[in-house]
PDB file of N, CA, C and O in Angstrom:
ATOM      1  N   UNK A   1      -5.730  -8.354   6.167  1.00  0.00           N
ATOM      2  CA  UNK A   1      -5.045  -8.331   4.902  1.00  0.00           C
ATOM      3  C   UNK A   1      -3.976  -9.431   4.881  1.00  0.00           C
ATOM      4  O   UNK A   1      -3.294  -9.662   5.880  1.00  0.00           O
ATOM      5  N   UNK A   2      -3.840 -10.095   3.752  1.00  0.00           N
ATOM      6  CA  UNK A   2      -2.908 -11.195   3.587  1.00  0.00           C
ATOM      7  C   UNK A   2      -1.486 -10.669   3.464  1.00  0.00           C
ATOM      8  O   UNK A   2      -1.244  -9.675   2.779  1.00  0.00           O
ATOM      9  N   UNK A   3      -0.546 -11.332   4.125  1.00  0.00           N
ATOM     10  CA  UNK A   3       0.862 -10.991   4.007  1.00  0.00           C
ATOM     11  C   UNK A   3       1.439 -11.741   2.809  1.00  0.00           C
ATOM     12  O   UNK A   3       1.522 -12.970   2.823  1.00  0.00           O
ATOM     13  N   UNK A   4       1.835 -11.006   1.783  1.00  0.00           N
ATOM     14  CA  UNK A   4       2.332 -11.618   0.556  1.00  0.00           C
ATOM     15  C   UNK A   4       3.557 -12.486   0.828  1.00  0.00           C
ATOM     16  O   UNK A   4       3.759 -13.490   0.144  1.00  0.00           O
ATOM     17  N   UNK A   5       4.368 -12.124   1.800  1.00  0.00           N
ATOM     18  CA  UNK A   5       5.566 -12.909   2.125  1.00  0.00           C
ATOM     19  C   UNK A   5       5.205 -14.327   2.549  1.00  0.00           C
ATOM     20  O   UNK A   5       5.990 -15.252   2.340  1.00  0.00           O
ATOM     21  N   UNK A   6       4.041 -14.507   3.134  1.00  0.00           N
ATOM     22  CA  UNK A   6       3.600 -15.840   3.557  1.00  0.00           C
ATOM     23  C   UNK A   6       3.136 -16.684   2.378  1.00  0.00           C
ATOM     24  O   UNK A   6       3.189 -17.912   2.441  1.00  0.00           O
ATOM     25  N   UNK A   7       2.684 -16.047   1.311  1.00  0.00           N
ATOM     26  CA  UNK A   7       2.168 -16.772   0.150  1.00  0.00           C
ATOM     27  C   UNK A   7       3.212 -17.028  -0.929  1.00  0.00           C
ATOM     28  O   UNK A   7       3.179 -18.058  -1.601  1.00  0.00           O
ATOM     29  N   UNK A   8       4.129 -16.099  -1.090  1.00  0.00           N
ATOM     30  CA  UNK A   8       5.110 -16.180  -2.176  1.00  0.00           C
ATOM     31  C   UNK A   8       5.999 -17.414  -1.987  1.00  0.00           C
ATOM     32  O   UNK A   8       6.548 -17.620  -0.905  1.00  0.00           O
ATOM     33  N   UNK A   9       6.141 -18.226  -3.023  1.00  0.00           N
ATOM     34  CA  UNK A   9       7.008 -19.410  -2.916  1.00  0.00           C
ATOM     35  C   UNK A   9       8.440 -19.027  -2.540  1.00  0.00           C
ATOM     36  O   UNK A   9       8.934 -17.965  -2.916  1.00  0.00           O
ATOM     37  N   UNK A  10       9.090 -19.913  -1.793  1.00  0.00           N
ATOM     38  CA  UNK A  10      10.478 -19.678  -1.402  1.00  0.00           C
ATOM     39  C   UNK A  10      11.318 -19.514  -2.653  1.00  0.00           C
ATOM     40  O   UNK A  10      11.012 -20.090  -3.697  1.00  0.00           O
ATOM     41  N   UNK A  11      12.359 -18.741  -2.546  1.00  0.00           N
ATOM     42  CA  UNK A  11      13.291 -18.494  -3.647  1.00  0.00           C
ATOM     43  C   UNK A  11      12.677 -17.696  -4.789  1.00  0.00           C
ATOM     44  O   UNK A  11      13.219 -17.692  -5.895  1.00  0.00           O
ATOM     45  N   UNK A  12      11.544 -17.012  -4.544  1.00  0.00           N
ATOM     46  CA  UNK A  12      10.963 -16.131  -5.558  1.00  0.00           C
ATOM     47  C   UNK A  12      10.785 -14.742  -4.961  1.00  0.00           C
ATOM     48  O   UNK A  12      10.543 -14.580  -3.765  1.00  0.00           O
ATOM     49  N   UNK A  13      10.911 -13.747  -5.830  1.00  0.00           N
ATOM     50  CA  UNK A  13      10.774 -12.346  -5.454  1.00  0.00           C
ATOM     51  C   UNK A  13       9.466 -11.818  -6.020  1.00  0.00           C
ATOM     52  O   UNK A  13       9.163 -12.054  -7.189  1.00  0.00           O
ATOM     53  N   UNK A  14       8.696 -11.117  -5.223  1.00  0.00           N
ATOM     54  CA  UNK A  14       7.443 -10.524  -5.677  1.00  0.00           C
ATOM     55  C   UNK A  14       7.724  -9.189  -6.359  1.00  0.00           C
ATOM     56  O   UNK A  14       8.397  -8.323  -5.800  1.00  0.00           O
ATOM     57  N   UNK A  15       7.202  -9.036  -7.571  1.00  0.00           N
ATOM     58  CA  UNK A  15       7.353  -7.789  -8.322  1.00  0.00           C
ATOM     59  C   UNK A  15       6.089  -6.942  -8.251  1.00  0.00           C
ATOM     60  O   UNK A  15       6.160  -5.737  -8.011  1.00  0.00           O
ATOM     61  N   UNK A  16       4.944  -7.560  -8.457  1.00  0.00           N
ATOM     62  CA  UNK A  16       3.681  -6.826  -8.483  1.00  0.00           C
ATOM     63  C   UNK A  16       2.624  -7.584  -7.703  1.00  0.00           C
ATOM     64  O   UNK A  16       2.629  -8.814  -7.655  1.00  0.00           O
ATOM     65  N   UNK A  17       1.718  -6.835  -7.093  1.00  0.00           N
ATOM     66  CA  UNK A  17       0.554  -7.414  -6.437  1.00  0.00           C
ATOM     67  C   UNK A  17      -0.684  -6.748  -7.020  1.00  0.00           C
ATOM     68  O   UNK A  17      -0.662  -5.569  -7.372  1.00  0.00           O
ATOM     69  N   UNK A  18      -1.754  -7.511  -7.118  1.00  0.00           N
ATOM     70  CA  UNK A  18      -3.001  -7.028  -7.728  1.00  0.00           C
ATOM     71  C   UNK A  18      -4.146  -7.264  -6.745  1.00  0.00           C
ATOM     72  O   UNK A  18      -4.363  -8.386  -6.288  1.00  0.00           O
ATOM     73  N   UNK A  19      -4.874  -6.194  -6.426  1.00  0.00           N
ATOM     74  CA  UNK A  19      -5.967  -6.255  -5.457  1.00  0.00           C
ATOM     75  C   UNK A  19      -7.284  -5.857  -6.111  1.00  0.00           C
ATOM     76  O   UNK A  19      -7.301  -5.167  -7.131  1.00  0.00           O
ATOM     77  N   UNK A  20      -8.395  -6.303  -5.506  1.00  0.00           N
ATOM     78  CA  UNK A  20      -9.705  -5.863  -5.984  1.00  0.00           C
ATOM     79  C   UNK A  20     -10.135  -4.620  -5.206  1.00  0.00           C
ATOM     80  O   UNK A  20      -9.379  -4.093  -4.390  1.00  0.00           O
ATOM     81  N   UNK A  21     -11.340  -4.167  -5.465  1.00  0.00           N
ATOM     82  CA  UNK A  21     -11.857  -2.960  -4.814  1.00  0.00           C
ATOM     83  C   UNK A  21     -11.965  -3.108  -3.304  1.00  0.00           C
ATOM     84  O   UNK A  21     -11.923  -2.116  -2.577  1.00  0.00           O
ATOM     85  N   UNK A  22     -12.103  -4.345  -2.826  1.00  0.00           N
ATOM     86  CA  UNK A  22     -12.208  -4.610  -1.387  1.00  0.00           C
ATOM     87  C   UNK A  22     -10.853  -4.833  -0.732  1.00  0.00           C
ATOM     88  O   UNK A  22     -10.772  -5.271   0.416  1.00  0.00           O
ATOM     89  N   UNK A  23      -9.786  -4.527  -1.472  1.00  0.00           N
ATOM     90  CA  UNK A  23      -8.414  -4.668  -0.996  1.00  0.00           C
ATOM     91  C   UNK A  23      -8.040  -6.122  -0.686  1.00  0.00           C
ATOM     92  O   UNK A  23      -7.230  -6.389   0.202  1.00  0.00           O
ATOM     93  N   UNK A  24      -8.639  -7.051  -1.428  1.00  0.00           N
ATOM     94  CA  UNK A  24      -8.285  -8.464  -1.307  1.00  0.00           C
ATOM     95  C   UNK A  24      -7.257  -8.783  -2.390  1.00  0.00           C
ATOM     96  O   UNK A  24      -7.434  -8.422  -3.553  1.00  0.00           O
ATOM     97  N   UNK A  25      -6.195  -9.455  -2.000  1.00  0.00           N
ATOM     98  CA  UNK A  25      -5.166  -9.841  -2.950  1.00  0.00           C
ATOM     99  C   UNK A  25      -5.727 -10.880  -3.915  1.00  0.00           C
ATOM    100  O   UNK A  25      -6.251 -11.909  -3.490  1.00  0.00           O
ATOM    101  N   UNK A  26      -5.615 -10.606  -5.221  1.00  0.00           N
ATOM    102  CA  UNK A  26      -6.134 -11.511  -6.239  1.00  0.00           C
ATOM    103  C   UNK A  26      -5.026 -12.256  -6.984  1.00  0.00           C
ATOM    104  O   UNK A  26      -5.142 -13.451  -7.255  1.00  0.00           O
ATOM    105  N   UNK A  27      -3.956 -11.538  -7.309  1.00  0.00           N
ATOM    106  CA  UNK A  27      -2.851 -12.090  -8.083  1.00  0.00           C
ATOM    107  C   UNK A  27      -1.547 -11.500  -7.585  1.00  0.00           C
ATOM    108  O   UNK A  27      -1.541 -10.451  -6.941  1.00  0.00           O
ATOM    109  N   UNK A  28      -0.435 -12.172  -7.883  1.00  0.00           N
ATOM    110  CA  UNK A  28       0.871 -11.564  -7.707  1.00  0.00           C
ATOM    111  C   UNK A  28       1.836 -12.124  -8.734  1.00  0.00           C
ATOM    112  O   UNK A  28       1.693 -13.252  -9.207  1.00  0.00           O
ATOM    113  N   UNK A  29       2.830 -11.298  -9.069  1.00  0.00           N
ATOM    114  CA  UNK A  29       3.799 -11.621 -10.113  1.00  0.00           C
ATOM    115  C   UNK A  29       5.168 -11.770  -9.461  1.00  0.00           C
ATOM    116  O   UNK A  29       5.569 -10.932  -8.654  1.00  0.00           O
ATOM    117  N   UNK A  30       5.888 -12.838  -9.810  1.00  0.00           N
ATOM    118  CA  UNK A  30       7.188 -13.112  -9.209  1.00  0.00           C
ATOM    119  C   UNK A  30       8.234 -13.423 -10.277  1.00  0.00           C
ATOM    120  O   UNK A  30       7.919 -13.581 -11.456  1.00  0.00           O
ATOM    121  N   UNK A  31       9.480 -13.505  -9.829  1.00  0.00           N
ATOM    122  CA  UNK A  31      10.569 -14.063 -10.618  1.00  0.00           C
ATOM    123  C   UNK A  31      11.504 -14.736  -9.614  1.00  0.00           C
ATOM    124  O   UNK A  31      11.383 -14.510  -8.410  1.00  0.00           O
ATOM    125  N   UNK A  32      12.432 -15.558 -10.096  1.00  0.00           N
ATOM    126  CA  UNK A  32      13.370 -16.191  -9.166  1.00  0.00           C
ATOM    127  C   UNK A  32      14.136 -15.146  -8.358  1.00  0.00           C
ATOM    128  O   UNK A  32      14.515 -14.104  -8.892  1.00  0.00           O
ATOM    129  N   UNK A  33      14.362 -15.420  -7.082  1.00  0.00           N
ATOM    130  CA  UNK A  33      15.100 -14.524  -6.190  1.00  0.00           C
ATOM    131  C   UNK A  33      16.453 -14.193  -6.815  1.00  0.00           C
ATOM    132  O   UNK A  33      17.125 -15.066  -7.364  1.00  0.00           O
ATOM    133  N   UNK A  34      16.842 -12.930  -6.725  1.00  0.00           N
ATOM    134  CA  UNK A  34      18.132 -12.508  -7.254  1.00  0.00           C
ATOM    135  C   UNK A  34      18.126 -12.220  -8.746  1.00  0.00           C
ATOM    136  O   UNK A  34      19.170 -11.907  -9.318  1.00  0.00           O
ATOM    137  N   UNK A  35      16.967 -12.320  -9.384  1.00  0.00           N
ATOM    138  CA  UNK A  35      16.857 -12.064 -10.820  1.00  0.00           C
ATOM    139  C   UNK A  35      16.414 -10.626 -11.041  1.00  0.00           C
ATOM    140  O   UNK A  35      15.448 -10.168 -10.431  1.00  0.00           O
ATOM    141  N   UNK A  36      17.112  -9.923 -11.904  1.00  0.00           N
ATOM    142  CA  UNK A  36      16.695  -8.558 -12.240  1.00  0.00           C
ATOM    143  C   UNK A  36      15.506  -8.638 -13.189  1.00  0.00           C
ATOM    144  O   UNK A  36      15.248  -9.686 -13.782  1.00  0.00           O
ATOM    145  N   UNK A  37      14.790  -7.538 -13.332  1.00  0.00           N
ATOM    146  CA  UNK A  37      13.640  -7.532 -14.239  1.00  0.00           C
ATOM    147  C   UNK A  37      14.084  -7.770 -15.682  1.00  0.00           C
ATOM    148  O   UNK A  37      13.348  -8.373 -16.464  1.00  0.00           O
ATOM    149  N   UNK A  38      15.275  -7.305 -16.040  1.00  0.00           N
ATOM    150  CA  UNK A  38      15.787  -7.512 -17.400  1.00  0.00           C
ATOM    151  C   UNK A  38      16.052  -8.986 -17.660  1.00  0.00           C
ATOM    152  O   UNK A  38      15.675  -9.509 -18.709  1.00  0.00           O
ATOM    153  N   UNK A  39      16.694  -9.657 -16.719  1.00  0.00           N
ATOM    154  CA  UNK A  39      16.980 -11.093 -16.879  1.00  0.00           C
ATOM    155  C   UNK A  39      15.686 -11.887 -16.885  1.00  0.00           C
ATOM    156  O   UNK A  39      15.539 -12.826 -17.667  1.00  0.00           O
ATOM    157  N   UNK A  40      14.748 -11.522 -16.023  1.00  0.00           N
ATOM    158  CA  UNK A  40      13.461 -12.223 -15.985  1.00  0.00           C
ATOM    159  C   UNK A  40      12.746 -12.097 -17.325  1.00  0.00           C
ATOM    160  O   UNK A  40      12.150 -13.063 -17.802  1.00  0.00           O
ATOM    161  N   UNK A  41      12.800 -10.920 -17.933  1.00  0.00           N
ATOM    162  CA  UNK A  41      12.158 -10.716 -19.231  1.00  0.00           C
ATOM    163  C   UNK A  41      12.848 -11.538 -20.317  1.00  0.00           C
ATOM    164  O   UNK A  41      12.185 -12.109 -21.183  1.00  0.00           O
ATOM    165  N   UNK A  42      14.164 -11.595 -20.271  1.00  0.00           N
ATOM    166  CA  UNK A  42      14.916 -12.335 -21.286  1.00  0.00           C
ATOM    167  C   UNK A  42      14.715 -13.841 -21.172  1.00  0.00           C
ATOM    168  O   UNK A  42      14.734 -14.550 -22.179  1.00  0.00           O
ATOM    169  N   UNK A  43      14.525 -14.324 -19.969  1.00  0.00           N
ATOM    170  CA  UNK A  43      14.413 -15.768 -19.752  1.00  0.00           C
ATOM    171  C   UNK A  43      12.973 -16.251 -19.621  1.00  0.00           C
ATOM    172  O   UNK A  43      12.732 -17.450 -19.478  1.00  0.00           O
ATOM    173  N   UNK A  44      12.019 -15.330 -19.668  1.00  0.00           N
ATOM    174  CA  UNK A  44      10.616 -15.719 -19.510  1.00  0.00           C
ATOM    175  C   UNK A  44      10.309 -16.153 -18.101  1.00  0.00           C
ATOM    176  O   UNK A  44       9.448 -17.005 -17.879  1.00  0.00           O
ATOM    177  N   UNK A  45      11.014 -15.567 -17.139  1.00  0.00           N
ATOM    178  CA  UNK A  45      10.940 -16.052 -15.768  1.00  0.00           C
ATOM    179  C   UNK A  45       9.906 -15.360 -14.883  1.00  0.00           C
ATOM    180  O   UNK A  45       9.874 -15.622 -13.681  1.00  0.00           O
ATOM    181  N   UNK A  46       9.067 -14.492 -15.428  1.00  0.00           N
ATOM    182  CA  UNK A  46       7.999 -13.932 -14.609  1.00  0.00           C
ATOM    183  C   UNK A  46       6.896 -14.983 -14.462  1.00  0.00           C
ATOM    184  O   UNK A  46       6.515 -15.630 -15.437  1.00  0.00           O
ATOM    185  N   UNK A  47       6.395 -15.144 -13.255  1.00  0.00           N
ATOM    186  CA  UNK A  47       5.326 -16.107 -12.988  1.00  0.00           C
ATOM    187  C   UNK A  47       4.152 -15.386 -12.350  1.00  0.00           C
ATOM    188  O   UNK A  47       4.334 -14.604 -11.417  1.00  0.00           O
ATOM    189  N   UNK A  48       2.945 -15.643 -12.847  1.00  0.00           N
ATOM    190  CA  UNK A  48       1.734 -15.056 -12.293  1.00  0.00           C
ATOM    191  C   UNK A  48       1.000 -16.112 -11.474  1.00  0.00           C
ATOM    192  O   UNK A  48       0.778 -17.232 -11.934  1.00  0.00           O
ATOM    193  N   UNK A  49       0.633 -15.738 -10.262  1.00  0.00           N
ATOM    194  CA  UNK A  49      -0.130 -16.613  -9.373  1.00  0.00           C
ATOM    195  C   UNK A  49      -1.495 -15.986  -9.080  1.00  0.00           C
ATOM    196  O   UNK A  49      -1.611 -14.764  -8.982  1.00  0.00           O
ATOM    197  N   UNK A  50      -2.516 -16.817  -8.942  1.00  0.00           N
ATOM    198  CA  UNK A  50      -3.834 -16.378  -8.494  1.00  0.00           C
ATOM    199  C   UNK A  50      -3.986 -16.765  -7.029  1.00  0.00           C
ATOM    200  O   UNK A  50      -3.461 -17.787  -6.587  1.00  0.00           O
ATOM    201  N   UNK A  51      -4.700 -15.948  -6.291  1.00  0.00           N
ATOM    202  CA  UNK A  51      -4.954 -16.213  -4.875  1.00  0.00           C
ATOM    203  C   UNK A  51      -6.434 -16.522  -4.707  1.00  0.00           C
ATOM    204  O   UNK A  51      -7.290 -15.768  -5.170  1.00  0.00           O
ATOM    205  N   UNK A  52      -6.730 -17.630  -4.046  1.00  0.00           N
ATOM    206  CA  UNK A  52      -8.111 -17.998  -3.734  1.00  0.00           C
ATOM    207  C   UNK A  52      -8.263 -18.111  -2.227  1.00  0.00           C
ATOM    208  O   UNK A  52      -7.306 -18.383  -1.502  1.00  0.00           O
ATOM    209  N   UNK A  53      -9.479 -17.897  -1.781  1.00  0.00           N
ATOM    210  CA  UNK A  53      -9.751 -17.888  -0.344  1.00  0.00           C
ATOM    211  C   UNK A  53     -10.793 -18.931  -0.001  1.00  0.00           C
ATOM    212  O   UNK A  53     -11.748 -19.150  -0.746  1.00  0.00           O
ATOM    213  N   UNK A  54     -10.594 -19.572   1.144  1.00  0.00           N
ATOM    214  CA  UNK A  54     -11.602 -20.499   1.661  1.00  0.00           C
ATOM    215  C   UNK A  54     -11.942 -20.057   3.078  1.00  0.00           C
ATOM    216  O   UNK A  54     -11.061 -19.666   3.843  1.00  0.00           O
ATOM    217  N   UNK A  55     -13.209 -20.122   3.415  1.00  0.00           N
ATOM    218  CA  UNK A  55     -13.630 -19.688   4.736  1.00  0.00           C
ATOM    219  C   UNK A  55     -13.737 -18.179   4.815  1.00  0.00           C
ATOM    220  O   UNK A  55     -13.496 -17.480   3.831  1.00  0.00           O
ATOM    221  N   UNK A  56     -14.089 -17.689   5.961  1.00  0.00           N
ATOM    222  CA  UNK A  56     -14.279 -16.256   6.169  1.00  0.00           C
ATOM    223  C   UNK A  56     -13.482 -15.796   7.378  1.00  0.00           C
ATOM    224  O   UNK A  56     -13.186 -16.580   8.281  1.00  0.00           O
ATOM    225  N   UNK A  57     -13.142 -14.523   7.382  1.00  0.00           N
ATOM    226  CA  UNK A  57     -12.496 -13.896   8.526  1.00  0.00           C
ATOM    227  C   UNK A  57     -11.183 -14.546   8.904  1.00  0.00           C
ATOM    228  O   UNK A  57     -10.438 -15.015   8.044  1.00  0.00           O
ATOM    229  N   UNK A  58     -10.904 -14.571  10.196  1.00  0.00           N
ATOM    230  CA  UNK A  58      -9.632 -15.090  10.687  1.00  0.00           C
ATOM    231  C   UNK A  58      -9.488 -16.588  10.474  1.00  0.00           C
ATOM    232  O   UNK A  58      -8.372 -17.105  10.434  1.00  0.00           O
ATOM    233  N   UNK A  59     -10.604 -17.286  10.338  1.00  0.00           N
ATOM    234  CA  UNK A  59     -10.526 -18.732  10.143  1.00  0.00           C
ATOM    235  C   UNK A  59     -10.313 -19.096   8.679  1.00  0.00           C
ATOM    236  O   UNK A  59     -10.007 -20.247   8.367  1.00  0.00           O
ATOM    237  N   UNK A  60     -10.469 -18.133   7.783  1.00  0.00           N
ATOM    238  CA  UNK A  60     -10.271 -18.381   6.358  1.00  0.00           C
ATOM    239  C   UNK A  60      -8.794 -18.483   6.018  1.00  0.00           C
ATOM    240  O   UNK A  60      -7.933 -18.008   6.758  1.00  0.00           O
ATOM    241  N   UNK A  61      -8.523 -19.106   4.894  1.00  0.00           N
ATOM    242  CA  UNK A  61      -7.127 -19.218   4.480  1.00  0.00           C
ATOM    243  C   UNK A  61      -7.007 -18.902   2.995  1.00  0.00           C
ATOM    244  O   UNK A  61      -7.961 -19.044   2.230  1.00  0.00           O
ATOM    245  N   UNK A  62      -5.822 -18.475   2.612  1.00  0.00           N
ATOM    246  CA  UNK A  62      -5.539 -18.152   1.218  1.00  0.00           C
ATOM    247  C   UNK A  62      -4.648 -19.240   0.629  1.00  0.00           C
ATOM    248  O   UNK A  62      -3.749 -19.759   1.290  1.00  0.00           O
ATOM    249  N   UNK A  63      -4.919 -19.568  -0.622  1.00  0.00           N
ATOM    250  CA  UNK A  63      -4.101 -20.535  -1.347  1.00  0.00           C
ATOM    251  C   UNK A  63      -3.726 -19.923  -2.676  1.00  0.00           C
ATOM    252  O   UNK A  63      -4.431 -19.062  -3.202  1.00  0.00           O
ATOM    253  N   UNK A  64      -2.599 -20.381  -3.218  1.00  0.00           N
ATOM    254  CA  UNK A  64      -2.154 -19.848  -4.501  1.00  0.00           C
ATOM    255  C   UNK A  64      -2.193 -20.920  -5.580  1.00  0.00           C
ATOM    256  O   UNK A  64      -2.073 -22.115  -5.309  1.00  0.00           O
ATOM    257  N   UNK A  65      -2.365 -20.451  -6.817  1.00  0.00           N
ATOM    258  CA  UNK A  65      -2.342 -21.332  -7.986  1.00  0.00           C
ATOM    259  C   UNK A  65      -1.473 -20.675  -9.041  1.00  0.00           C
ATOM    260  O   UNK A  65      -1.703 -19.527  -9.421  1.00  0.00           O
ATOM    261  N   UNK A  66      -0.480 -21.402  -9.509  1.00  0.00           N
ATOM    262  CA  UNK A  66       0.397 -20.897 -10.560  1.00  0.00           C
ATOM    263  C   UNK A  66      -0.383 -20.875 -11.867  1.00  0.00           C
ATOM    264  O   UNK A  66      -0.901 -21.903 -12.304  1.00  0.00           O
ATOM    265  N   UNK A  67      -0.466 -19.698 -12.494  1.00  0.00           N
ATOM    266  CA  UNK A  67      -1.212 -19.560 -13.734  1.00  0.00           C
ATOM    267  C   UNK A  67      -0.332 -19.718 -14.968  1.00  0.00           C
ATOM    268  O   UNK A  67      -0.706 -20.420 -15.907  1.00  0.00           O
ATOM    269  N   UNK A  68       0.828 -19.078 -14.976  1.00  0.00           N
ATOM    270  CA  UNK A  68       1.674 -19.163 -16.151  1.00  0.00           C
ATOM    271  C   UNK A  68       2.949 -18.367 -16.007  1.00  0.00           C
ATOM    272  O   UNK A  68       3.132 -17.626 -15.041  1.00  0.00           O
ATOM    273  N   UNK A  69       3.848 -18.531 -16.998  1.00  0.00           N
ATOM    274  CA  UNK A  69       5.121 -17.825 -17.021  1.00  0.00           C
ATOM    275  C   UNK A  69       5.300 -17.121 -18.360  1.00  0.00           C
ATOM    276  O   UNK A  69       4.792 -17.563 -19.390  1.00  0.00           O
ATOM    277  N   UNK A  70       6.038 -16.011 -18.319  1.00  0.00           N
ATOM    278  CA  UNK A  70       6.316 -15.252 -19.538  1.00  0.00           C
ATOM    279  C   UNK A  70       7.433 -14.263 -19.249  1.00  0.00           C
ATOM    280  O   UNK A  70       7.714 -13.951 -18.092  1.00  0.00           O
ATOM    281  N   UNK A  71       8.056 -13.779 -20.289  1.00  0.00           N
ATOM    282  CA  UNK A  71       9.031 -12.708 -20.150  1.00  0.00           C
ATOM    283  C   UNK A  71       8.375 -11.344 -20.143  1.00  0.00           C
ATOM    284  O   UNK A  71       9.047 -10.327 -19.969  1.00  0.00           O
ATOM    285  N   UNK A  72       7.052 -11.316 -20.333  1.00  0.00           N
ATOM    286  CA  UNK A  72       6.320 -10.065 -20.431  1.00  0.00           C
ATOM    287  C   UNK A  72       5.127 -10.082 -19.464  1.00  0.00           C
ATOM    288  O   UNK A  72       4.133 -10.760 -19.723  1.00  0.00           O
ATOM    289  N   UNK A  73       5.221  -9.337 -18.351  1.00  0.00           N
ATOM    290  CA  UNK A  73       4.115  -9.308 -17.389  1.00  0.00           C
ATOM    291  C   UNK A  73       2.786  -8.883 -17.999  1.00  0.00           C
ATOM    292  O   UNK A  73       1.738  -9.408 -17.625  1.00  0.00           O
ATOM    293  N   UNK A  74       2.818  -7.940 -18.934  1.00  0.00           N
ATOM    294  CA  UNK A  74       1.585  -7.460 -19.574  1.00  0.00           C
ATOM    295  C   UNK A  74       0.878  -8.606 -20.301  1.00  0.00           C
ATOM    296  O   UNK A  74      -0.350  -8.693 -20.296  1.00  0.00           O
ATOM    297  N   UNK A  75       1.662  -9.472 -20.917  1.00  0.00           N
ATOM    298  CA  UNK A  75       1.113 -10.636 -21.610  1.00  0.00           C
ATOM    299  C   UNK A  75       0.359 -11.542 -20.633  1.00  0.00           C
ATOM    300  O   UNK A  75      -0.721 -12.042 -20.949  1.00  0.00           O
ATOM    301  N   UNK A  76       0.926 -11.747 -19.462  1.00  0.00           N
ATOM    302  CA  UNK A  76       0.254 -12.557 -18.440  1.00  0.00           C
ATOM    303  C   UNK A  76      -1.019 -11.876 -17.942  1.00  0.00           C
ATOM    304  O   UNK A  76      -2.045 -12.531 -17.756  1.00  0.00           O
ATOM    305  N   UNK A  77      -0.954 -10.561 -17.728  1.00  0.00           N
ATOM    306  CA  UNK A  77      -2.125  -9.809 -17.270  1.00  0.00           C
ATOM    307  C   UNK A  77      -3.277  -9.943 -18.260  1.00  0.00           C
ATOM    308  O   UNK A  77      -4.428 -10.123 -17.863  1.00  0.00           O
ATOM    309  N   UNK A  78      -2.962  -9.854 -19.546  1.00  0.00           N
ATOM    310  CA  UNK A  78      -4.003  -9.955 -20.573  1.00  0.00           C
ATOM    311  C   UNK A  78      -4.542 -11.374 -20.687  1.00  0.00           C
ATOM    312  O   UNK A  78      -5.754 -11.572 -20.760  1.00  0.00           O
ATOM    313  N   UNK A  79      -3.659 -12.352 -20.702  1.00  0.00           N
ATOM    314  CA  UNK A  79      -4.074 -13.748 -20.857  1.00  0.00           C
ATOM    315  C   UNK A  79      -4.998 -14.196 -19.735  1.00  0.00           C
ATOM    316  O   UNK A  79      -5.950 -14.940 -19.971  1.00  0.00           O
ATOM    317  N   UNK A  80      -4.721 -13.744 -18.510  1.00  0.00           N
ATOM    318  CA  UNK A  80      -5.503 -14.196 -17.349  1.00  0.00           C
ATOM    319  C   UNK A  80      -6.495 -13.147 -16.857  1.00  0.00           C
ATOM    320  O   UNK A  80      -7.032 -13.276 -15.757  1.00  0.00           O
ATOM    321  N   UNK A  81      -6.744 -12.116 -17.651  1.00  0.00           N
ATOM    322  CA  UNK A  81      -7.789 -11.114 -17.389  1.00  0.00           C
ATOM    323  C   UNK A  81      -7.665 -10.476 -16.005  1.00  0.00           C
ATOM    324  O   UNK A  81      -8.645 -10.344 -15.271  1.00  0.00           O
ATOM    325  N   UNK A  82      -6.442 -10.086 -15.674  1.00  0.00           N
ATOM    326  CA  UNK A  82      -6.155  -9.511 -14.358  1.00  0.00           C
ATOM    327  C   UNK A  82      -6.912  -8.207 -14.135  1.00  0.00           C
ATOM    328  O   UNK A  82      -7.529  -8.024 -13.085  1.00  0.00           O
ATOM    329  N   UNK A  83      -6.875  -7.306 -15.100  1.00  0.00           N
ATOM    330  CA  UNK A  83      -7.531  -5.993 -14.945  1.00  0.00           C
ATOM    331  C   UNK A  83      -9.029  -6.165 -14.731  1.00  0.00           C
ATOM    332  O   UNK A  83      -9.621  -5.498 -13.883  1.00  0.00           O
ATOM    333  N   UNK A  84      -9.632  -7.050 -15.493  1.00  0.00           N
ATOM    334  CA  UNK A  84     -11.071  -7.301 -15.339  1.00  0.00           C
ATOM    335  C   UNK A  84     -11.393  -7.847 -13.953  1.00  0.00           C
ATOM    336  O   UNK A  84     -12.375  -7.433 -13.336  1.00  0.00           O
ATOM    337  N   UNK A  85     -10.584  -8.765 -13.464  1.00  0.00           N
ATOM    338  CA  UNK A  85     -10.814  -9.335 -12.136  1.00  0.00           C
ATOM    339  C   UNK A  85     -10.673  -8.293 -11.040  1.00  0.00           C
ATOM    340  O   UNK A  85     -11.380  -8.349 -10.034  1.00  0.00           O
ATOM    341  N   UNK A  86      -9.777  -7.357 -11.223  1.00  0.00           N
ATOM    342  CA  UNK A  86      -9.565  -6.322 -10.217  1.00  0.00           C
ATOM    343  C   UNK A  86     -10.763  -5.377 -10.117  1.00  0.00           C
ATOM    344  O   UNK A  86     -11.010  -4.815  -9.050  1.00  0.00           O
ATOM    345  N   UNK A  87     -11.502  -5.195 -11.197  1.00  0.00           N
ATOM    346  CA  UNK A  87     -12.615  -4.261 -11.188  1.00  0.00           C
ATOM    347  C   UNK A  87     -13.934  -4.901 -10.765  1.00  0.00           C
ATOM    348  O   UNK A  87     -14.940  -4.205 -10.621  1.00  0.00           O
ATOM    349  N   UNK A  88     -13.942  -6.196 -10.567  1.00  0.00           N
ATOM    350  CA  UNK A  88     -15.184  -6.892 -10.154  1.00  0.00           C
ATOM    351  C   UNK A  88     -15.464  -6.678  -8.684  1.00  0.00           C
ATOM    352  O   UNK A  88     -16.459  -7.184  -8.164  1.00  0.00           O
TER     353      UNK A  88
END
């Protein structure tokens, strides 16, 4: 299992993680470190990242891709079809 702390960009706090049925990390939601959820919502500072994998097993590696920012996590989930990806 991937350690989210290793993937999350420095100076960002992880709020939510999204996994598929195989317990593979697919997405995670962050905001700047030290930001409350209220401030993040007001400033549009929530960021959604997608996780992709290359290789298999211990030799495989995970990479992240910044998808978008918003003050509303639900908006990001809908725009990037997070729920659908989790059920695949």
